[in-house]
GUBARO-70260 format. One line per field, with one value per atom (N, C-alpha, C, O, CB): residue in one letter; x, y, z. Coordinates in Angstrom, 1 decimal. Each point is the difference from the previous one (the first is absolute). Glycine has a CB too. Example, Ala and Ser with C-alpha at 12.3 -4.5 7.8 and 13.67 -1.06 7.14 Angstrom:
BEGIN
rest <- A  A  A  A  A  S  S  S  S  S
u <- 13.2  -0.9  0.9  1.0  -2.9  1.5  0.9  -0.8  0.5  0.7
v <- -5.7  1.2  1.2  0.0  -1.2  2.3  1.1  1.1  1.1  -1.7
w <- 7.8  0.0  0.0  0.7  0.5  -1.9  0.0  0.8  0.1  -2.3
//
This chain:
BEGIN
rest <- M  M  M  M  M  N  N  N  N  N  L  L  L  L  L  T  T  T  T  T  T  T  T  T  T  K  K  K  K  K  Y  Y  Y  Y  Y  R  R  R  R  R  N  N  N  N  N  A  A  A  A  A  K  K  K  K  K  K  K  K  K  K  E  E  E  E  E  K  K  K  K  K  A  A  A  A  A  I  I  I  I  I  E  E  E  E  E  Y  Y  Y  Y  Y  L  L  L  L  L  G  G  G  G  G  G  G  G  G  G  I  I  I  I  I  C  C  C  C  C  W  W  W  W  W  R  R  R  R  R  C  C  C  C  C  E  E  E  E  E  E  E  E  E  E  V  V  V  V  V  Y  Y  Y  Y  Y  D  D  D  D  D  R  R  R  R  R  E  E  E  E  E  V  V  V  V  V  Y  Y  Y  Y  Y  D  D  D  D  D  F  F  F  F  F  H  H  H  H  H  H  H  H  H  H  L  L  L  L  L  D  D  D  D  D  P  P  P  P  P  N  N  N  N  N  T  T  T  T  T  K  K  K  K  K  E  E  E  E  E  Y  Y  Y  Y  Y  S  S  S  S  S  W  W  W  W  W  T  T  T  T  T  V  V  V  V  V  L  L  L  L  L  R  R  R  R  R  R  R  R  R  R  Y  Y  Y  Y  Y  K  K  K  K  K  W  W  W  W  W  E  E  E  E  E  T  T  T  T  T  I  I  I  I  I  K  K  K  K  K  K  K  K  K  K  E  E  E  E  E  L  L  L  L  L  D  D  D  D  D  K  K  K  K  K  C  C  C  C  C  I  I  I  I  I  L  L  L  L  L  L  L  L  L  L  C  C  C  C  C  S  S  S  S  S  N  N  N  N  N  C  C  C  C  C  H  H  H  H  H  R  R  R  R  R  L  L  L  L  L  A  A  A  A  A  H  H  H  H  H  K  K  K  K  K  E  E  E  E  E  M  M  M  M  M  R  R  R  R  R  E  E  E  E  E  N  N  N  N  N  A  A  A  A  A  V  V  V  V  V  L  L  L  L  L
u <- 13.7  -0.4  -0.5  0.6  1.2  -2.9  -0.6  0.7  0.8  -3.0  1.9  0.6  -0.3  0.9  -1.0  -1.1  -0.4  0.9  0.4  -2.8  2.5  0.8  1.5  0.6  -2.2  2.1  1.4  0.2  1.0  -0.8  -1.2  0.0  0.0  0.7  -1.8  0.2  -0.2  1.3  0.4  -2.9  3.1  1.2  1.1  0.8  -1.5  0.8  1.0  -0.1  0.9  -0.8  -1.4  -0.2  0.4  0.6  -2.5  1.6  0.4  1.5  0.6  -2.7  2.8  1.4  0.6  0.9  -0.9  -0.6  0.5  -0.3  0.9  -1.3  -0.7  -0.4  1.0  0.4  -2.8  2.7  1.0  1.3  0.7  -1.9  1.7  1.2  0.0  1.0  -0.6  -1.5  -0.1  0.2  0.5  -2.1  1.1  0.1  1.2  0.1  -2.6  3.4  1.3  0.3  1.2  -1.3  -0.9  0.2  0.3  0.3  0.5  -0.8  0.2  -1.0  -0.6  3.0  -2.7  -1.0  0.7  1.1  -2.1  0.2  0.5  0.3  0.9  -2.3  0.7  0.1  1.1  0.9  -3.3  2.3  1.0  1.2  0.9  -2.8  1.8  1.0  0.4  1.1  -0.2  -1.9  0.2  -0.6  -0.8  0.7  0.6  -0.5  -0.9  0.4  1.7  -3.3  -0.9  -0.5  0.3  -1.0  -0.1  -0.7  -1.1  -0.5  1.0  -0.9  -1.0  -1.3  -0.5  1.4  -1.3  -1.3  0.0  -1.0  0.7  1.5  0.1  -0.1  -0.3  1.7  -1.2  0.0  -1.4  -0.9  3.2  -2.4  -1.2  0.5  1.1  -2.4  0.4  0.2  -0.8  -1.2  1.6  0.4  -0.6  0.0  1.0  -0.2  -2.0  -0.2  0.4  -0.5  -1.4  2.8  0.5  -1.1  -0.1  2.4  -3.2  -1.1  -1.3  -0.2  1.6  -2.1  -1.2  -1.0  -0.8  1.2  -0.4  -1.0  0.3  -0.9  0.6  1.5  0.4  -0.3  0.2  1.5  -2.1  -0.1  -1.2  -1.2  2.2  -0.8  -1.0  -0.4  -1.1  1.9  0.2  -0.2  0.8  1.0  -1.3  -0.4  0.7  0.8  -0.4  -1.4  2.7  0.8  -0.9  0.2  1.8  -3.0  -0.8  -0.8  -0.3  0.0  0.0  -0.6  1.1  -0.1  -1.9  3.0  1.1  0.7  0.4  -0.1  -0.1  0.8  -0.7  0.7  0.2  -2.1  -0.7  0.3  -0.3  -1.5  2.4  0.3  1.3  0.9  -2.3  1.6  1.3  1.1  -0.3  -1.0  2.5  1.1  0.0  0.4  0.9  -1.6  0.1  -1.0  0.3  0.3  -1.8  -0.9  0.5  -0.1  -1.8  2.5  0.5  1.2  0.0  -0.6  1.4  1.2  -0.5  0.6  0.8  -2.4  -0.5  -0.5  0.2  -0.9  0.0  -0.4  1.1  0.1  -2.3  3.2  1.2  0.8  0.7  -0.7  0.0  0.7  -0.5  0.6  -0.2  -1.6  -0.5  0.3  -0.4  -1.4  2.6  0.1  1.5  0.9  -2.9  2.1  1.3  -0.2  -1.2  2.0  0.2  -0.1  0.3  1.1  -0.3  -1.7  0.1  -0.3  -0.8  0.1  1.4  -0.4  -1.3  -0.3  2.8  -3.2  -1.3  0.1  -0.9  0.1  1.8  0.1  0.2  -0.6  1.6  -0.1  0.3  -1.2  -0.3  2.7  -3.2  -1.2  -1.0  -0.7  1.1  -0.6  -0.9  0.4  -0.8  0.3  1.8  0.5  -0.1  -0.4  2.0  -1.5  -0.2  -1.4  -0.3  2.1  -2.8  -1.4  -0.3  -0.8  0.2  1.2  -0.2  0.5  -0.7  1.0  0.9  0.5  -0.9  -0.2  2.5  -2.8  -0.9  -1.2  -0.5  1.3  -1.4  -1.2  0.4  -0.8  -0.2  2.1  0.4  0.2  -0.2  1.2  -0.5  0.3  -1.1  0.2  2.2  -3.5  -1.1  -0.6  -0.2  -0.3  0.1  -0.7  -1.5  -0.5  2.4  -2.6  -1.4  -0.8  -1.3  1.8
v <- -15.5  0.4  1.4  0.9  -2.5  1.8  1.3  0.9  -0.5  -0.4  2.2  0.9  -0.2  0.1  1.6  -2.1  -0.3  -1.2  0.1  0.8  -1.9  -1.2  0.4  -0.4  -1.1  2.3  0.5  0.8  -0.1  0.1  0.9  0.8  -0.8  0.2  1.6  -2.8  -0.9  -0.9  -0.2  0.2  -0.5  -0.7  0.8  -0.5  -0.9  2.6  0.9  0.3  0.1  1.0  -1.0  0.2  -1.2  0.1  1.4  -2.7  -1.2  -0.1  -0.4  -0.8  1.5  0.0  0.9  -0.4  -0.1  1.7  1.0  -0.6  0.2  1.7  -2.5  -0.5  -1.2  -0.1  0.8  -1.5  -1.1  0.5  -0.4  -1.0  2.4  0.7  0.6  -0.1  0.5  0.3  0.6  -1.0  0.3  1.4  -2.9  -1.1  -0.8  -1.1  1.1  0.4  -0.7  -0.9  -0.3  0.4  -0.4  -0.7  -1.5  -0.7  2.8  -2.7  -1.4  -0.6  0.8  -0.6  -1.4  -0.7  0.1  -0.4  -1.1  2.0  0.2  -1.3  -0.1  2.1  -3.1  -1.3  -0.9  -0.4  0.6  -0.4  -0.9  0.8  -0.7  -0.9  2.9  0.8  -0.2  0.2  -0.1  -0.5  -0.2  1.2  0.7  -3.2  2.7  1.1  -0.7  -1.0  2.5  -0.9  -0.6  1.1  1.2  -2.9  1.3  0.9  0.7  -0.5  -0.9  2.6  0.8  -0.8  0.2  1.8  -2.8  -0.7  -1.0  -0.4  0.6  -0.6  -1.0  0.6  -0.7  -0.6  2.6  0.7  0.3  0.4  0.5  -1.0  0.4  1.0  -0.1  -2.1  3.0  0.9  -0.6  0.0  2.1  -2.5  -0.7  0.9  0.5  -2.7  2.4  0.8  -0.8  -1.1  2.4  -0.8  -0.7  -0.1  -1.0  1.9  0.1  0.0  0.2  1.1  -0.2  -2.0  0.1  1.0  0.5  -2.9  2.7  1.0  1.4  0.9  -2.3  1.7  1.3  0.2  1.1  -1.0  -1.2  0.1  0.9  -0.3  -2.0  3.3  0.9  -0.3  0.1  1.6  -2.1  -0.2  -1.3  -0.3  2.8  -3.2  -1.0  0.6  1.2  -3.0  1.2  0.6  0.4  1.0  -2.4  0.5  0.4  1.3  0.6  -3.1  2.9  1.3  1.0  1.1  -2.2  0.8  1.0  0.5  1.2  -2.4  0.4  0.4  1.2  0.6  -3.0  2.7  1.1  1.3  1.1  -2.7  1.6  1.2  0.6  -0.5  -0.4  2.1  0.8  -0.7  -0.8  2.9  -1.9  -0.7  0.2  -0.9  1.2  0.9  0.2  -0.9  -0.5  2.9  -2.7  -0.9  -1.4  -0.8  2.3  -1.9  -1.3  -0.2  -1.1  1.1  0.9  -0.1  -0.2  -0.8  2.3  -0.8  -0.1  -1.4  -0.6  3.0  -3.0  -1.4  -1.0  -1.0  1.6  -0.3  -0.9  0.0  -1.0  1.4  0.6  0.1  -1.0  -0.3  2.7  -3.0  -1.0  -1.4  -1.0  2.5  -1.6  -1.3  -0.4  0.8  -0.3  -1.8  -0.5  -0.6  -0.3  -0.2  0.4  -0.5  -1.5  -0.5  2.7  -3.0  -1.4  -0.6  0.6  -0.7  -0.9  -0.7  -0.7  -0.2  -0.1  -0.1  -0.6  -1.3  -0.3  1.3  -1.8  -1.2  0.3  -0.6  -0.6  2.1  0.3  0.7  -0.1  0.4  0.5  0.6  -1.0  0.1  1.8  -3.0  -1.0  -0.7  -0.4  0.0  0.1  -0.6  0.9  -0.5  -0.8  2.6  0.9  -0.1  0.0  1.5  -1.5  -0.1  -1.3  -0.1  1.7  -2.7  -1.3  0.0  -0.5  -0.6  1.6  0.1  0.9  -0.3  0.0  1.4  0.8  -0.7  0.1  1.9  -2.8  -0.8  -1.1  -0.2  0.6  -1.0  -1.1  0.6  -0.7  -0.6  2.5  0.6  0.9  0.6  -0.6  0.1  0.8  -0.6  -1.2  1.9  0.1  -0.4  0.1  1.0  -0.2  -2.0  0.0  0.0  0.0  -1.3
w <- -56.7  1.4  0.0  -0.6  1.5  -0.3  0.0  1.1  0.8  -1.6  0.8  0.9  1.4  0.9  -2.7  2.1  1.4  0.6  1.1  -1.6  -0.3  0.4  0.2  1.0  -2.2  0.3  0.2  1.3  0.7  -3.2  2.8  1.1  1.3  1.0  -2.3  1.3  1.2  0.2  1.1  -1.4  -0.8  0.1  0.6  0.8  -2.8  1.5  0.5  1.5  0.8  -3.0  2.7  1.4  0.8  1.1  -1.6  0.0  0.7  0.0  1.1  -1.7  -0.5  0.0  1.1  0.7  -3.2  2.6  1.0  1.4  0.9  -2.5  1.8  1.3  0.4  1.2  -1.5  -0.6  0.2  0.4  0.9  -2.6  0.9  0.3  1.4  0.7  -3.2  2.8  1.3  1.2  1.0  -2.1  0.9  1.0  -0.1  0.6  -0.5  -0.9  -0.1  -1.2  -0.2  2.6  -3.1  -1.3  0.1  -1.0  0.2  2.0  0.2  1.0  0.8  -1.3  0.4  0.9  1.4  0.3  -2.0  2.7  1.4  0.6  0.8  -0.6  -0.6  0.6  -0.6  0.7  -0.1  -1.9  -0.7  -0.6  -0.4  -0.1  0.5  -0.5  -1.5  -0.4  2.7  -3.1  -1.4  -0.8  0.6  -0.3  -1.5  -0.8  -1.1  -0.6  1.0  -0.7  -0.9  -0.9  0.1  1.5  -2.6  -0.9  0.8  1.0  -3.1  1.6  0.7  0.3  1.1  -2.3  0.3  0.2  1.2  0.5  -2.9  2.9  1.0  1.4  1.0  -2.5  1.6  1.4  0.5  -0.8  0.2  1.9  0.7  1.2  0.4  -1.0  1.0  1.1  1.2  0.0  -1.5  2.5  1.1  1.3  0.4  -1.3  1.4  1.2  1.2  0.2  -1.3  1.9  1.2  1.0  0.7  -1.1  0.5  0.9  -0.9  -0.5  2.5  -2.3  -0.9  0.5  -0.8  0.2  1.9  0.5  -0.5  0.1  1.9  -2.5  -0.4  -1.5  -0.6  2.4  -2.5  -1.5  -0.3  0.4  -0.6  -0.6  -0.5  -1.5  -0.4  2.0  -2.4  -1.4  -0.5  0.5  -0.8  -0.6  -0.7  -1.2  -0.4  1.0  -1.2  -1.1  -1.1  -0.7  1.4  -1.1  -1.1  0.2  -1.0  0.6  1.6  0.2  0.2  -0.5  1.6  -0.3  0.3  -1.2  0.0  2.2  -3.2  -1.2  -0.7  -0.9  0.7  0.5  -0.6  0.6  -0.5  -0.1  1.8  0.8  -0.3  -0.7  2.4  -1.2  -0.1  0.8  0.9  -1.3  0.1  0.6  1.5  0.7  -2.8  2.6  1.5  0.7  1.1  -1.5  -0.2  0.6  -0.1  1.0  -1.5  -0.6  -0.2  1.0  0.7  -3.1  2.5  1.0  1.4  0.7  -2.2  1.9  1.4  0.2  1.1  -1.1  -1.0  0.2  -0.1  0.8  -1.8  0.2  -0.1  1.2  0.3  -2.7  3.2  1.2  1.1  1.0  -1.5  0.2  0.9  -0.5  0.6  0.0  -1.7  -0.8  -0.1  0.3  -1.5  0.9  -0.5  -1.4  -0.3  2.7  -3.1  -1.4  0.0  0.5  -1.4  0.5  -0.1  -1.4  -0.7  3.1  -2.8  -1.2  0.3  1.1  -1.9  -0.3  0.2  0.9  0.8  -3.0  2.0  0.8  1.4  0.9  -2.9  2.4  1.4  0.6  1.2  -1.7  -0.4  0.5  0.5  1.0  -2.5  0.7  0.3  1.3  0.9  -3.3  2.5  1.2  1.3  1.0  -2.4  1.2  1.1  0.5  1.2  -2.1  0.0  0.4  0.6  0.9  -2.7  1.3  0.6  1.4  0.9  -3.1  2.5  1.3  0.9  1.2  -2.1  0.4  0.8  0.4  1.1  -2.3  0.3  0.3  1.1  0.9  -3.3  2.2  1.0  1.4  1.0  -2.9  1.9  1.3  0.6  1.1  -1.8  0.0  0.5  1.2  0.1  -2.4  3.2  1.2  -0.3  -0.4  2.0  -1.5  -0.3  1.2  0.0  -2.0
//
């Protein structure tokens, strides 16, 4: 594993810890790769994780404050529910 990958993994670990370390919805604990950062209001999203992880912690924290921590399965279900409840 190269230094950049280690650095990005450490940032994601810190972000997961910052948001509580468990899936907000199912309350299970998973490996780092399973977690997603879900914006409660999609209109406030400024960065995706792939872009955000390049920034300093203060910028990351500001974006995480708009999010909840979800496992990938619960994240997909949350977006399904958002689509089903959308007013067209």
